[in-house]
Backbone as a chain_set.jsonl record, in Angstrom:
{"seq": "MRKSLCLIMIFIVVPTLVLAEKTFDLTIRSGQGGFIDERSPIGKLGGGELTLDVKFKNFPLVMSFSGEYYTNSPSPTHDYEIAGASTYSLLYMDKLFAWERLNIFAGGGFGIMEVPIESALPAEIYGKTWYLNFEAGINVRILWKFGLYGVYKYMYAYKDTPSVLIDFNEHILLLGMTFNFSL", "coords": {"N": [[15.976, -3.411, -35.155], [15.369, -4.989, -32.941], [12.609, -4.611, -32.765], [11.737, -5.851, -35.12], [12.406, -8.531, -34.598], [10.688, -9.051, -32.454], [8.183, -8.78, -33.737], [8.373, -10.904, -35.556], [8.427, -13.081, -33.778], [5.854, -12.809, -32.687], [4.23, -13.338, -34.929], [4.847, -15.991, -35.263], [4.442, -17.359, -32.788], [1.767, -16.741, -31.865], [-0.134, -17.791, -33.882], [0.566, -20.487, -33.517], [-0.226, -21.062, -30.911], [-2.978, -20.803, -31.172], [-3.758, -22.69, -33.084], [-4.14, -26.201, -32.941], [-2.687, -28.253, -34.173], [0.582, -28.889, -35.57], [1.94, -26.185, -37.267], [4.034, -24.856, -38.533], [7.174, -25.347, -40.188], [10.368, -25.033, -39.033], [13.639, -23.967, -39.688], [16.936, -23.733, -38.706], [19.785, -22.373, -39.934], [23.287, -22.56, -40.053], [26.181, -21.454, -41.389], [29.365, -21.463, -43.127], [31.598, -19.796, -45.366], [32.396, -17.981, -48.31], [33.708, -15.486, -50.617], [35.364, -14.591, -53.712], [37.476, -11.816, -54.019], [39.157, -9.28, -55.515], [40.044, -6.939, -54.349], [40.862, -7.512, -51.806], [43.876, -8.267, -49.987], [44.53, -10.982, -49.889], [42.955, -12.014, -51.802], [40.405, -13.041, -51.348], [37.426, -13.325, -49.307], [36.267, -14.412, -46.175], [33.408, -15.72, -44.456], [30.142, -15.897, -42.931], [26.837, -17.106, -42.033], [23.847, -16.864, -40.098], [20.755, -18.182, -40.041], [17.183, -18.072, -39.987], [14.611, -19.975, -41.15], [11.229, -19.907, -41.934], [8.513, -21.858, -42.545], [5.27, -22.516, -43.718], [3.362, -25.459, -43.115], [1.783, -26.598, -45.284], [2.347, -25.087, -47.516], [4.472, -23.87, -50.035], [6.126, -21.609, -49.726], [8.725, -19.765, -48.09], [9.655, -17.738, -45.385], [12.57, -16.067, -44.831], [15.097, -15.13, -42.598], [18.127, -13.611, -42.032], [21.416, -13.157, -40.62], [24.519, -11.924, -41.623], [28.08, -11.929, -42.362], [31.183, -10.889, -43.846], [34.496, -11.006, -43.86], [38.082, -10.359, -43.449], [39.25, -10.396, -41.042], [38.783, -10.415, -37.418], [37.905, -7.882, -36.698], [36.56, -5.851, -38.869], [38.038, -3.531, -41.148], [38.3, -2.503, -43.678], [36.952, -1.21, -46.779], [36.062, -3.191, -48.486], [35.111, -5.223, -46.982], [32.392, -6.781, -45.247], [30.858, -5.826, -42.486], [28.516, -6.46, -41.206], [25.319, -7.794, -42.044], [21.869, -7.781, -42.589], [19.384, -9.829, -43.771], [16.34, -10.224, -45.532], [14.311, -12.524, -46.913], [12.256, -14.142, -49.415], [11.548, -17.366, -50.134], [11.163, -20.177, -52.338], [10.441, -23.418, -51.445], [10.799, -26.888, -51.758], [10.318, -30.454, -51.704], [12.743, -32.682, -53.044], [12.411, -35.061, -55.51], [10.318, -36.208, -54.084], [11.306, -37.071, -51.654], [11.474, -37.151, -48.232], [13.618, -36.158, -46.749], [15.153, -34.405, -48.23], [15.396, -31.174, -49.339], [14.997, -28.552, -51.689], [15.714, -25.122, -52.37], [14.964, -21.773, -53.469], [15.168, -18.292, -54.218], [14.724, -14.807, -53.387], [15.601, -11.589, -51.959], [15.994, -8.71, -49.867], [18.197, -6.484, -48.063], [20.033, -4.867, -45.391], [23.279, -3.609, -45.217], [26.391, -3.182, -43.432], [29.347, -1.446, -43.881], [32.787, -0.913, -43.299], [34.17, 2.392, -43.103], [36.974, 3.462, -44.554], [38.298, 5.933, -44.428], [37.639, 6.863, -41.969], [39.165, 5.694, -40.035], [41.063, 5.635, -36.991], [38.618, 5.171, -35.786], [35.634, 3.226, -35.446], [33.549, 3.472, -37.801], [30.713, 2.983, -39.738], [29.43, 2.649, -43.04], [26.147, 2.453, -44.338], [23.92, 0.612, -46.42], [21.266, -0.405, -48.656], [20.757, -3.679, -50.055], [20.495, -6.194, -52.647], [19.585, -9.631, -52.711], [19.967, -12.856, -53.932], [19.326, -16.323, -53.898], [20.028, -19.868, -53.949], [19.678, -23.248, -53.0], [20.324, -26.34, -51.172], [18.989, -28.518, -48.728], [19.68, -31.092, -46.591], [18.382, -33.464, -44.524], [20.051, -35.304, -42.178], [20.311, -36.847, -39.733], [17.882, -37.498, -37.423], [16.827, -34.482, -36.448], [18.824, -32.987, -37.45], [20.961, -31.671, -40.017], [22.615, -31.039, -43.193], [23.612, -28.32, -45.322], [23.911, -26.533, -48.421], [24.515, -23.494, -50.099], [24.18, -21.177, -52.746], [24.77, -17.795, -53.269], [23.9, -14.621, -54.599], [24.906, -11.346, -54.321], [24.141, -7.927, -54.447], [25.117, -4.595, -54.179], [25.261, -1.072, -54.214], [26.511, 2.083, -53.524], [27.279, 5.407, -53.769], [28.623, 8.101, -52.414], [29.956, 11.31, -51.354], [31.357, 10.688, -48.978], [31.275, 7.924, -48.706], [31.849, 4.882, -50.418], [30.301, 2.129, -51.5], [30.478, -0.928, -52.933], [29.441, -3.817, -54.16], [29.276, -6.822, -55.903], [28.75, -9.75, -55.827], [29.417, -13.296, -55.84], [28.595, -15.848, -53.815], [29.434, -18.678, -51.841], [28.234, -20.957, -49.507], [28.495, -23.392, -46.915], [27.07, -25.564, -44.492], [25.506, -26.436, -41.305], [22.255, -27.638, -40.29], [19.34, -27.254, -38.234], [16.314, -28.695, -37.835], [12.902, -28.265, -37.081], [9.466, -28.384, -35.846], [6.584, -26.323, -35.211]], "CA": [[16.247, -4.836, -35.215], [14.651, -5.619, -31.849], [11.194, -4.589, -33.12], [11.458, -6.87, -36.141], [12.44, -9.847, -33.956], [9.449, -9.182, -31.683], [7.103, -9.033, -34.69], [8.555, -12.267, -36.071], [7.999, -14.004, -32.735], [4.392, -12.722, -32.57], [3.636, -14.033, -36.069], [5.101, -17.426, -35.141], [3.906, -17.917, -31.551], [0.316, -16.589, -31.749], [-0.853, -18.838, -34.637], [0.875, -21.799, -32.956], [-1.069, -21.257, -29.732], [-4.369, -20.879, -31.602], [-3.972, -23.942, -33.817], [-3.697, -27.351, -32.151], [-1.703, -29.067, -34.882], [1.815, -28.191, -35.933], [1.651, -25.323, -38.394], [5.247, -24.348, -39.16], [8.477, -25.999, -40.172], [11.422, -24.049, -38.803], [15.0, -24.437, -39.941], [18.018, -22.826, -38.344], [20.973, -22.689, -40.738], [24.528, -21.889, -39.659], [27.146, -21.869, -42.396], [30.598, -20.721, -43.387], [31.984, -19.777, -46.771], [32.985, -16.711, -48.685], [33.737, -15.142, -52.027], [36.622, -14.085, -54.254], [37.457, -10.362, -54.174], [40.511, -8.831, -55.837], [40.412, -5.82, -53.488], [41.486, -8.072, -50.612], [45.266, -8.676, -50.237], [44.626, -12.429, -50.078], [42.106, -12.353, -52.945], [39.119, -13.64, -50.979], [36.864, -12.969, -48.009], [35.543, -15.483, -45.522], [32.271, -15.218, -43.695], [29.143, -16.87, -42.543], [25.466, -16.661, -41.84], [22.943, -17.541, -39.185], [19.477, -17.946, -40.716], [15.957, -18.722, -39.55], [13.639, -20.173, -42.221], [9.9, -20.202, -41.414], [7.706, -22.386, -43.647], [3.985, -23.11, -43.376], [3.381, -26.885, -43.454], [1.163, -26.956, -46.562], [2.564, -23.998, -48.461], [5.891, -23.99, -50.37], [6.901, -20.381, -49.558], [9.474, -19.67, -46.841], [10.198, -16.445, -44.979], [13.928, -16.331, -44.362], [15.715, -13.994, -41.934], [19.507, -14.013, -41.752], [22.49, -12.227, -40.307], [25.703, -12.38, -42.349], [29.297, -11.111, -42.33], [32.246, -11.356, -44.744], [35.678, -10.216, -43.492], [39.371, -11.038, -43.378], [39.737, -10.322, -39.672], [37.683, -10.296, -36.455], [37.428, -6.493, -36.661], [36.698, -5.349, -40.241], [38.505, -2.145, -41.267], [38.431, -2.117, -45.083], [35.656, -1.019, -47.435], [35.655, -4.382, -49.236], [34.605, -6.175, -46.002], [31.02, -6.542, -44.791], [30.88, -6.015, -41.04], [27.259, -7.083, -40.827], [24.235, -7.662, -43.017], [20.597, -8.412, -42.226], [18.7, -10.159, -45.012], [14.952, -10.677, -45.459], [14.067, -13.153, -48.214], [11.121, -15.025, -49.661], [12.091, -18.498, -50.874], [10.322, -21.311, -52.69], [11.107, -24.634, -50.961], [10.037, -28.1, -52.029], [11.077, -31.702, -51.602], [13.301, -33.156, -54.3], [12.08, -36.459, -55.784], [9.365, -36.644, -53.053], [12.044, -37.674, -50.543], [11.216, -36.288, -47.079], [14.842, -35.627, -46.148], [15.892, -33.557, -49.163], [14.665, -29.984, -49.777], [15.699, -27.546, -52.477], [15.084, -23.814, -52.194], [15.468, -20.679, -54.308], [14.394, -17.065, -54.065], [15.497, -13.59, -53.224], [15.125, -10.613, -50.999], [16.765, -7.483, -49.71], [18.751, -6.344, -46.728], [20.843, -3.695, -45.063], [24.633, -4.011, -44.861], [27.3, -2.203, -42.841], [30.689, -1.57, -44.437], [33.674, 0.064, -42.671], [34.635, 3.536, -43.888], [38.419, 3.499, -44.319], [38.766, 7.283, -44.106], [37.267, 7.154, -40.589], [40.029, 4.966, -39.104], [40.876, 4.356, -36.299], [37.263, 4.997, -35.257], [34.833, 2.233, -36.16], [32.37, 4.092, -38.386], [30.252, 2.133, -40.828], [28.453, 3.125, -44.001], [25.051, 1.497, -44.495], [23.154, 0.696, -47.65], [20.394, -1.522, -49.007], [21.305, -4.573, -51.072], [19.648, -7.273, -53.164], [20.134, -10.948, -52.429], [19.309, -13.989, -54.588], [19.988, -17.537, -53.423], [19.49, -21.19, -54.266], [20.449, -24.215, -52.221], [19.788, -27.656, -50.842], [19.023, -28.855, -47.309], [19.544, -32.543, -46.452], [18.31, -33.932, -43.141], [20.894, -36.494, -42.059], [20.012, -37.639, -38.549], [16.835, -36.937, -36.589], [16.478, -33.134, -36.878], [20.049, -32.322, -37.887], [21.275, -31.88, -41.419], [23.642, -30.24, -43.852], [23.08, -27.536, -46.432], [24.798, -25.746, -49.26], [23.754, -22.422, -50.734], [24.842, -20.208, -53.61], [24.116, -16.484, -53.144], [24.369, -13.467, -55.371], [24.648, -10.141, -53.54], [24.448, -6.694, -55.177], [24.912, -3.328, -53.462], [26.064, 0.041, -54.723], [26.206, 3.391, -52.964], [28.41, 6.3, -54.007], [28.447, 9.447, -51.879], [31.288, 11.882, -51.116], [32.059, 10.078, -47.842], [31.183, 6.453, -48.695], [31.667, 4.113, -51.646], [30.003, 0.723, -51.232], [30.323, -1.556, -54.239], [29.513, -5.275, -54.087], [28.642, -7.588, -56.957], [29.466, -10.94, -55.369], [28.899, -14.659, -55.909], [28.997, -16.392, -52.516], [29.131, -20.087, -51.596], [28.241, -21.281, -48.082], [28.17, -24.759, -46.507], [26.887, -25.564, -43.053], [24.639, -27.382, -40.623], [20.883, -27.178, -40.052], [18.513, -27.874, -37.192], [14.946, -28.627, -38.352], [11.861, -28.658, -36.139], [8.125, -27.9, -36.182], [5.748, -25.723, -34.149]], "C": [[15.427, -5.572, -34.145], [13.156, -5.677, -32.148], [10.865, -5.685, -34.126], [11.496, -8.27, -35.545], [11.177, -10.081, -33.129], [8.267, -9.478, -32.599], [7.178, -10.445, -35.251], [8.053, -13.273, -35.047], [6.478, -13.992, -32.58], [3.725, -13.497, -33.7], [3.862, -15.531, -36.022], [4.358, -18.007, -33.944], [2.384, -17.859, -31.498], [-0.436, -17.63, -32.585], [-0.609, -20.234, -34.077], [-0.001, -22.079, -31.744], [-2.533, -21.444, -30.108], [-4.659, -22.229, -32.265], [-3.386, -25.115, -33.041], [-2.617, -28.161, -32.864], [-0.476, -28.22, -35.258], [1.62, -27.472, -37.258], [2.886, -24.952, -39.193], [6.364, -25.366, -39.133], [9.497, -24.888, -40.002], [12.771, -24.697, -39.067], [15.964, -23.349, -39.515], [19.24, -23.281, -39.126], [22.161, -21.89, -40.215], [25.616, -22.37, -40.597], [28.329, -20.94, -42.513], [30.919, -20.804, -44.862], [32.646, -18.468, -47.111], [32.908, -16.468, -50.168], [35.096, -14.591, -52.408], [36.477, -12.585, -54.464], [38.88, -9.873, -54.366], [40.959, -7.643, -54.998], [41.121, -6.293, -52.225], [42.931, -8.473, -50.918], [45.435, -10.178, -50.443], [43.676, -12.925, -51.169], [40.772, -12.98, -52.622], [38.689, -13.115, -49.619], [36.131, -14.177, -47.453], [34.394, -14.902, -44.726], [31.306, -16.312, -43.348], [27.786, -16.244, -42.381], [24.818, -17.477, -40.737], [21.549, -17.173, -39.666], [18.352, -18.698, -40.035], [15.014, -18.769, -40.739], [12.314, -20.585, -41.591], [9.018, -20.599, -42.587], [6.39, -22.931, -43.102], [3.983, -24.548, -43.884], [2.893, -27.182, -44.863], [1.325, -25.887, -47.624], [4.05, -23.928, -48.774], [6.724, -22.715, -50.201], [7.494, -20.297, -48.157], [9.869, -18.221, -46.605], [11.55, -16.731, -44.333], [14.539, -15.044, -43.806], [17.144, -14.391, -41.576], [20.391, -12.831, -41.387], [23.755, -12.774, -40.935], [26.87, -11.434, -42.116], [30.321, -11.723, -43.286], [33.462, -10.463, -44.52], [36.946, -11.037, -43.626], [39.911, -11.074, -41.958], [38.549, -10.215, -38.713], [37.096, -8.884, -36.379], [37.614, -5.879, -38.045], [37.064, -3.862, -40.282], [38.577, -1.658, -42.699], [37.06, -2.056, -45.755], [35.232, -2.183, -48.322], [35.139, -5.475, -48.293], [33.17, -5.789, -45.607], [30.992, -6.87, -43.302], [29.619, -6.707, -40.548], [26.209, -6.845, -41.886], [23.018, -8.406, -42.478], [19.795, -8.603, -43.508], [17.296, -10.684, -44.737], [14.592, -11.205, -46.839], [12.771, -13.946, -48.224], [11.63, -16.121, -50.589], [10.986, -19.488, -51.222], [11.082, -22.557, -52.255], [10.212, -25.829, -51.218], [10.945, -29.311, -51.89], [11.549, -32.133, -52.98], [13.017, -34.649, -54.423], [11.165, -37.047, -54.714], [10.045, -37.375, -51.905], [11.969, -36.711, -49.374], [12.47, -35.605, -46.528], [15.579, -34.606, -47.015], [15.013, -32.415, -49.664], [15.563, -29.107, -50.632], [14.97, -26.218, -52.264], [15.742, -22.791, -53.105], [14.576, -19.468, -54.088], [15.293, -15.865, -53.891], [14.878, -12.67, -52.212], [16.013, -9.389, -50.982], [17.309, -7.44, -48.292], [19.478, -5.031, -46.56], [22.215, -4.2, -44.637], [25.408, -2.842, -44.267], [28.7, -2.49, -43.354], [31.584, -0.527, -43.761], [34.056, 1.19, -43.637], [36.113, 3.712, -43.575], [38.91, 4.876, -43.924], [38.469, 7.651, -42.658], [38.168, 6.451, -39.578], [40.782, 5.946, -38.227], [39.484, 4.152, -35.726], [36.505, 3.977, -36.093], [33.533, 2.883, -36.611], [31.993, 3.284, -39.617], [29.287, 2.886, -41.733], [27.395, 2.054, -44.17], [24.386, 1.707, -45.838], [22.263, -0.526, -47.789], [21.117, -2.407, -50.012], [20.27, -5.602, -51.483], [20.361, -8.598, -52.967], [19.309, -11.998, -53.17], [20.056, -15.239, -54.165], [19.268, -18.79, -53.885], [20.334, -22.212, -53.507], [19.697, -25.505, -51.986], [19.988, -27.901, -49.352], [18.752, -30.347, -47.19], [19.504, -32.885, -44.968], [19.067, -35.249, -43.05], [20.427, -37.407, -40.928], [19.017, -36.893, -37.681], [16.463, -35.556, -37.111], [17.685, -32.358, -37.398], [20.343, -32.632, -39.339], [22.41, -31.006, -41.89], [22.984, -29.434, -44.964], [24.213, -26.876, -47.185], [23.959, -24.699, -49.954], [24.69, -21.565, -51.581], [24.064, -18.906, -53.475], [24.737, -15.501, -54.117], [23.944, -12.226, -54.595], [25.051, -8.916, -54.359], [24.117, -5.485, -54.31], [25.807, -2.275, -54.084], [25.568, 1.337, -54.094], [27.453, 4.253, -53.147], [28.029, 7.698, -53.53], [29.835, 10.028, -51.649], [32.064, 11.205, -49.972], [32.119, 8.558, -47.894], [31.063, 5.918, -50.112], [31.482, 2.664, -51.238], [29.691, 0.087, -52.568], [30.531, -3.06, -54.103], [28.678, -5.875, -55.204], [29.238, -8.986, -56.818], [28.675, -12.23, -55.56], [29.468, -15.387, -54.692], [28.573, -17.852, -52.425], [29.269, -20.356, -50.106], [27.851, -22.732, -47.872], [28.002, -24.762, -44.998], [25.935, -26.632, -42.557], [23.257, -26.762, -40.415], [20.299, -27.915, -38.85], [17.072, -27.629, -37.629], [13.96, -29.051, -37.286], [10.544, -28.005, -36.533], [7.464, -27.291, -34.953], [4.294, -25.932, -34.527]], "O": [[14.864, -6.636, -34.404], [12.499, -6.668, -31.83], [9.846, -6.364, -34.006], [10.7, -9.122, -35.941], [10.652, -11.194, -33.108], [7.437, -10.33, -32.283], [6.152, -11.108, -35.404], [7.337, -14.211, -35.395], [5.872, -15.042, -32.365], [2.765, -14.231, -33.467], [3.137, -16.279, -36.679], [3.709, -19.045, -34.07], [1.758, -18.848, -31.116], [-1.311, -18.306, -32.043], [-1.494, -21.086, -34.156], [-0.469, -23.203, -31.562], [-3.255, -22.173, -29.428], [-5.704, -22.832, -32.018], [-2.265, -25.033, -32.541], [-1.722, -28.7, -32.213], [-0.526, -26.99, -35.253], [1.191, -28.069, -38.246], [2.801, -24.752, -40.404], [6.493, -26.148, -38.191], [9.486, -23.91, -40.749], [13.0, -25.851, -38.702], [15.831, -22.191, -39.91], [19.679, -24.425, -39.002], [22.052, -20.689, -39.965], [25.947, -23.556, -40.61], [28.3, -19.794, -42.065], [30.554, -21.77, -45.532], [33.376, -17.903, -46.297], [32.164, -17.13, -50.891], [35.88, -14.177, -51.554], [35.478, -12.127, -55.019], [39.719, -10.033, -53.48], [42.157, -7.363, -54.94], [41.901, -5.544, -51.638], [43.197, -8.976, -52.009], [46.383, -10.607, -51.101], [43.602, -14.126, -51.428], [40.064, -13.415, -53.53], [39.484, -12.536, -48.878], [35.447, -14.886, -48.192], [34.41, -13.725, -44.364], [31.611, -17.5, -43.456], [27.597, -15.041, -42.561], [25.191, -18.621, -40.481], [21.192, -15.995, -39.699], [18.536, -19.819, -39.562], [14.65, -17.726, -41.284], [12.279, -21.521, -40.791], [8.79, -19.81, -43.504], [6.381, -23.709, -42.148], [4.531, -24.835, -44.948], [3.535, -27.953, -45.577], [0.509, -25.799, -48.542], [4.849, -23.926, -47.837], [7.917, -22.729, -50.501], [6.87, -20.695, -47.174], [10.361, -17.551, -47.513], [11.654, -17.535, -43.407], [14.504, -13.999, -44.457], [17.356, -15.393, -40.894], [20.154, -11.689, -41.782], [24.046, -13.962, -40.8], [26.68, -10.283, -41.724], [30.323, -12.934, -43.507], [33.469, -9.304, -44.934], [36.904, -12.241, -43.88], [40.928, -11.717, -41.699], [37.428, -9.953, -39.148], [35.926, -8.712, -36.037], [38.713, -5.429, -38.372], [36.491, -3.045, -39.561], [38.89, -0.489, -42.922], [36.128, -2.754, -45.355], [34.128, -2.158, -48.864], [34.764, -6.551, -48.758], [32.799, -4.615, -45.635], [31.089, -8.032, -42.906], [29.661, -7.459, -39.575], [26.21, -5.808, -42.551], [23.132, -9.523, -41.974], [19.555, -7.646, -44.244], [17.088, -11.486, -43.826], [14.565, -10.455, -47.815], [12.262, -14.36, -47.182], [12.088, -15.842, -51.697], [10.002, -19.62, -50.495], [12.235, -22.745, -52.644], [9.014, -25.794, -50.934], [12.17, -29.205, -51.95], [10.834, -31.966, -53.968], [13.354, -35.418, -53.522], [11.217, -38.248, -54.453], [9.423, -38.213, -51.251], [12.366, -35.554, -49.511], [12.362, -34.556, -45.894], [16.547, -34.001, -46.554], [14.007, -32.649, -50.332], [16.746, -28.939, -50.337], [13.765, -26.192, -52.012], [16.912, -22.916, -53.468], [13.384, -19.598, -53.81], [16.481, -15.909, -54.211], [13.795, -12.919, -51.68], [16.694, -9.077, -51.959], [16.937, -8.245, -47.438], [19.528, -4.2, -47.466], [22.32, -5.101, -43.806], [25.127, -1.678, -44.551], [29.185, -3.619, -43.279], [31.188, 0.633, -43.654], [34.241, 0.962, -44.832], [36.47, 4.072, -42.453], [39.86, 4.982, -43.149], [38.991, 8.649, -42.161], [37.959, 6.596, -38.374], [41.117, 7.03, -38.705], [39.184, 3.068, -35.225], [36.711, 3.878, -37.303], [32.534, 2.85, -35.893], [32.847, 2.943, -40.436], [28.443, 3.652, -41.268], [27.712, 0.865, -44.148], [24.295, 2.83, -46.334], [22.472, -1.546, -47.132], [21.992, -1.937, -50.739], [19.3, -5.853, -50.768], [21.587, -8.677, -53.047], [18.085, -12.023, -53.046], [21.284, -15.228, -54.079], [18.07, -18.777, -54.171], [21.549, -22.061, -53.386], [18.609, -25.735, -52.514], [21.019, -27.54, -48.784], [17.708, -30.823, -47.638], [20.463, -32.632, -44.239], [18.755, -36.201, -43.766], [20.179, -38.594, -41.14], [19.286, -35.771, -37.25], [15.819, -35.473, -38.158], [17.562, -31.184, -37.748], [20.021, -33.711, -39.835], [23.074, -30.329, -41.106], [21.935, -29.814, -45.485], [25.313, -26.687, -46.666], [22.826, -24.966, -50.354], [25.821, -21.269, -51.195], [22.835, -18.906, -53.556], [25.931, -15.549, -54.412], [22.772, -12.068, -54.252], [26.155, -8.86, -54.901], [23.013, -5.355, -53.782], [26.956, -2.541, -54.436], [24.378, 1.648, -54.123], [28.547, 3.873, -52.73], [27.223, 8.387, -54.155], [30.816, 9.291, -51.741], [33.294, 11.159, -50.003], [32.934, 7.955, -47.195], [30.28, 6.427, -50.914], [32.395, 2.042, -50.694], [28.761, 0.5, -53.26], [31.66, -3.525, -53.949], [27.53, -5.49, -55.423], [30.119, -9.371, -57.587], [27.448, -12.255, -55.459], [30.684, -15.524, -54.558], [27.489, -18.221, -52.876], [30.291, -20.027, -49.503], [26.976, -23.25, -48.566], [28.712, -24.043, -44.294], [25.6, -27.585, -43.262], [23.104, -25.542, -40.369], [20.705, -29.025, -38.508], [16.655, -26.48, -37.776], [14.149, -30.085, -36.645], [10.502, -27.174, -37.44], [7.737, -27.681, -33.818], [3.399, -25.515, -33.792]]}, "num_chains": 1, "name": "protein.A"}
């Protein structure tokens, strides 16, 4: 994880120092939401994401890096909860109706998720697997560099081994705030 963050910073900082004009639009998204899951005693899971979107000024593709979680408690213990997920996506982002404050985005990617193994309780042991992620949303700049966003996500993961069963086929809705700036 630390290596990937260092590489991301190198790919952002080095071109910025070389080029005199602003090259990137960066968006930090922080949102809350969840999904319906019948395995949960309350029938749903809550969660959130923290995302960094990196977009070249004159190119509509966005590299998106996010950390996500979906649980019913501060310390996830059930196999229907997602203790942590790292997502790497490629999104298409463009202005809607040529209005500078309104962006729509859609795309997909992959990630790695950690799910608690119930048979390992009370120890906190997590099963890991790859997953697919597809998303579409809208980002509205409200005031200066701050804004609001909404995103719909579809997440799919399946892993069945003798010690771990990870099964997610989820439709997720998140709403949150954004901070937009340029480098």
